[in-house]
C-alpha positions in Angstrom: -15.6 0.8 -6.8 -17.4 1.3 -3.5 -16.4 -0.9 -0.6 -17.5 -1.1 3.0 -14.2 -1.2 5.0 -13.6 -2.2 8.6 -10.4 -2.6 10.6 -10.5 -5.3 13.2 -10.1 -3.6 16.6 -8.4 -6.7 18.1 -5.6 -6.8 15.5 -2.3 -5.1 15.8 0.6 -5.4 18.2 0.1 -7.5 21.4 1.2 -6.0 24.8 4.6 -7.7 24.7 5.5 -6.3 21.3 4.2 -2.8 22.2 6.3 -2.8 25.4 9.5 -3.9 23.5 9.1 -1.3 20.8 8.4 1.5 23.3 11.5 0.5 25.3 13.6 0.5 22.0 12.2 3.9 21.0 12.8 5.4 24.5 16.5 4.2 24.5 17.0 5.5 20.9 16.0 9.0 22.1 19.1 8.9 24.3 21.5 7.2 21.8 22.0 7.0 18.1 22.1 3.2 17.9 20.9 0.1 19.7 21.3 -3.6 19.1 18.4 -6.0 19.1 19.1 -9.7 19.4 16.9 -11.0 16.6 14.1 -9.1 14.9 12.1 -7.2 17.5 8.9 -8.0 15.5 8.3 -10.3 12.5 7.2 -7.5 10.2 9.7 -6.1 7.6 7.9 -2.7 7.3 8.1 -2.1 11.0 11.7 -3.3 11.1 12.6 -0.8 8.4 11.0 2.0 10.4 12.9 1.0 13.6 16.1 0.6 11.6 15.7 4.2 10.3 15.9 5.5 13.9 18.9 3.4 14.8 17.8 -0.1 15.8 20.3 -2.7 14.5 19.4 -6.4 14.4 22.1 -8.9 15.3 22.1 -12.7 15.7 23.7 -14.7 18.4 27.0 -15.2 16.5 27.2 -11.4 16.0 26.4 -10.8 19.7 29.5 -13.0 20.5 31.6 -10.3 18.8 30.1 -7.4 20.8 31.3 -6.1 24.1 30.8 -3.1 26.4 27.5 -2.2 24.7 23.7 -2.6 25.2 21.5 -5.3 23.6 17.7 -5.5 23.7 16.1 -8.9 24.4 12.8 -9.0 22.4 9.5 -10.2 23.7 10.1 -13.8 22.6 12.6 -14.3 25.4 16.0 -16.1 25.4 17.5 -19.1 27.1 19.8 -18.8 30.1 22.9 -19.2 27.9 22.2 -15.8 26.3 22.3 -14.1 29.7 25.6 -15.8 30.5 27.1 -14.6 27.2 26.0 -11.0 28.0 27.7 -11.2 31.4 30.8 -12.7 29.8 31.0 -9.9 27.2 30.1 -7.1 29.6 26.9 -6.4 27.6 24.0 -4.6 29.3 20.6 -6.0 28.5 17.3 -4.2 28.0 15.1 -7.3 28.8 11.8 -7.0 27.0 10.7 -10.6 27.4 6.9 -10.6 27.5 5.7 -11.2 31.1 3.5 -14.1 29.8 6.6 -15.7 28.3 8.6 -15.1 31.5 6.0 -16.9 33.6 6.0 -19.8 31.2 9.8 -20.0 31.3 9.7 -20.1 35.1 7.0 -22.9 35.1 9.2 -25.0 32.7 12.3 -24.4 34.8 10.6 -25.4 38.1 8.9 -28.5 36.5 12.2 -29.7 35.0 14.1 -29.1 38.3 11.5 -31.1 40.1 12.0 -34.1 37.8 8.3 -34.6 37.1 8.7 -36.2 33.7 9.5 -35.5 30.1 9.2 -31.8 29.1 7.2 -31.6 25.9 6.8 -28.2 24.2 4.2 -27.7 21.5 5.5 -25.0 19.2 7.3 -24.0 16.0 10.7 -25.8 15.9 13.5 -23.2 15.8 11.2 -20.3 16.9 12.9 -17.8 19.2 10.3 -18.3 22.0 10.6 -22.0 21.7 14.4 -21.9 21.8 14.1 -19.9 25.0 11.7 -22.4 26.6 13.9 -25.4 25.7 16.8 -23.6 27.4 14.9 -23.5 30.7 15.2 -27.3 30.7 18.9 -27.2 29.8 18.1 -28.3 26.3 16.4 -31.5 27.6 13.0 -30.9 26.1 11.0 -32.4 23.2 9.6 -29.9 20.8 6.6 -31.1 18.8 4.8 -29.1 16.0 2.3 -31.7 14.8 0.7 -35.0 15.7 3.2 -36.6 13.2 6.1 -35.4 15.4 4.8 -37.2 18.5 7.0 -40.2 17.7 9.8 -38.5 19.7 7.8 -38.9 22.9 8.0 -41.9 25.2 4.4 -42.5 26.2 5.3 -45.1 28.9 6.9 -42.3 31.0 5.3 -39.2 32.7 4.8 -36.3 30.4 4.5 -32.6 31.1 3.3 -30.6 28.1 3.5 -26.8 27.6 2.5 -24.7 24.6 4.3 -21.8 22.9 2.2 -18.8 24.0 1.0 -17.8 20.5 -0.1 -21.2 19.2 -3.7 -22.1 18.2 -5.7 -23.3 21.2 -7.6 -25.8 19.0 -4.3 -27.3 17.7 -3.0 -27.6 21.2 -6.1 -29.5 22.3 -5.7 -31.8 19.3 -2.1 -32.5 20.2 -3.0 -33.2 23.9 -5.9 -35.5 22.8 -3.5 -37.4 20.5 -1.0 -37.9 23.4 -3.8 -39.2 25.6 -4.7 -41.8 23.0 -1.1 -43.0 22.7 -0.6 -43.2 26.5 -3.7 -45.5 26.7 -2.4 -47.5 23.7 1.0 -47.9 25.4 -0.7 -49.1 28.6 0.2 -46.1 30.5 -1.7 -44.0 33.0 -3.3 -40.6 32.2 -2.5 -39.6 35.7 1.1 -39.2 34.5 0.1 -36.7 31.9 0.0 -33.0 32.9 -1.3 -30.4 30.5 -0.2 -26.8 31.3 -2.5 -24.0 30.0 0.2 -21.6 28.7 -1.3 -20.0 25.6 -1.6 -16.2 26.1 -5.1 -15.2 27.0 -5.0 -12.3 24.6 -4.0 -14.6 21.8 -6.6 -17.2 22.6 -9.3 -14.5 22.7 -8.1 -13.1 19.4 -8.7 -16.5 17.7 -12.3 -16.5 18.8 -12.9 -12.9 17.8 -11.2 -13.3 14.5 -13.5 -16.1 13.4 -16.5 -13.9 14.0 -14.8 -11.0 12.2 -13.9 -13.1 9.1 -17.5 -14.5 8.9 -18.9 -11.0 9.1 -17.3 -9.7 5.9 -17.4 -10.9 2.3 -13.6 -10.3 1.8 -10.7 -10.5 4.3 -7.4 -8.8 3.8 -4.9 -10.1 6.3 -1.6 -8.3 6.8 1.5 -9.9 8.4 5.2 -10.6 7.8 6.1 -13.9 6.1 8.2 -14.8 9.2 5.4 -14.4 11.6 4.2 -17.8 12.9 1.3 -16.1 14.6 0.4 -14.5 11.3 0.3 -17.9 9.5 -1.9 -19.3 12.2 -4.4 -16.4 12.2 -4.5 -16.1 8.4 -5.2 -19.9 8.1 -8.0 -19.4 10.7 -9.6 -16.6 8.5 -9.2 -18.7 5.4 -10.9 -21.6 7.0 -14.1 -19.6 7.6 -13.9 -17.2 4.7 -12.5 -18.5 1.4 -12.1 -15.0 0.1 -9.3 -14.2 2.5 -6.0 -12.8 1.2 -2.7 -12.6 2.9 -0.4 -9.6 2.1 2.8 -8.3 3.6 2.6 -4.7 2.1 -0.1 -2.5 0.7 1.3 -2.8 -2.9 0.3 -6.5 -2.9 -3.4 -5.7 -3.0 -5.1 -7.0 -6.2 -8.2 -5.1 -7.3 -9.6 -8.3 -8.8 -10.2 -9.6 -5.3 -13.1 -7.2 -4.9 -16.5 -6.5 -6.5 -18.8 -3.5 -6.1 -20.4 -3.3 -2.7 -18.1 -5.9 -0.9 -17.7 -5.6 2.8 -14.0 -5.8 3.5 -12.4 -6.7 6.8 -8.8 -5.7 7.5 -6.9 -7.6 10.1 -3.5 -8.8 11.0 -1.1 -10.6 13.4 0.2 -9.7 16.8 3.2 -8.4 14.9 1.3 -6.2 12.5 1.4 -2.4 13.4 -1.8 -0.4 13.5 -0.3 2.1 11.0 0.0 -0.7 8.4 -3.7 -1.7 8.9 -4.7 1.9 8.5 -2.6 2.2 5.3 -4.4 -0.7 3.7 -7.7 0.7 4.7 -6.8 4.0 3.1 -5.6 2.3 -0.1 -8.8 0.3 -0.4 -10.8 3.5 0.1 -9.0 5.2 -2.7 -9.2 2.2 -5.1 
């Protein structure tokens, strides 16, 4: 079967993930083992590769048992309590928090300290980045992941809304519009509602480019780990404009029945999908 195959140039690790992995690899050249607080990237194939060279993933409870060692903070960031724990346990940190996330953490921290209203965060409940953002407000923040969850917000009081850096810009706009409607219905003033533009520019641009890429091809093969929230968002985006979009985690999940002779196949992935995995899928399709 002959297929025209193209890898999306915009897919693959974002800057924050690349930086974290490079720092991990650099340290592992000096030592045989390194701890990472949480998965450095939501991609099992890449985690297996990193584990093979000595990166060990630990959770917060396991970190509490460590001392006199080094732990890597991944790109998602952490709340202040994690840094306090590290100091208490004499743990050195390799802080790989993405600069975009760091800036967002600072904005939330300053807004909360100024007492300018309810801190509302649009993001995936329980996501590592979101937990770190909530921590900047001492836990006093409301996390919403859908319009249905807006019942937690008091629309008669001032509201400051921020978004997780990797969320869909369109969904963020929809959430903000829904809040505006509820403020008006509650008799409040829109002057007390502040929308902070905190979605990563690289991620926002990727949404726009991926729509064009998905429309360009007859079939889309999207690769990402099942734990990747960014992967789910981007795959759903592909599927919305191209019904022949398929989500896989590994190359062995490709089904030949998805394709017909002469199809144009676009290969793309999440910010947590390594380039080598995209290239492996392209090679497998070329040999099919």
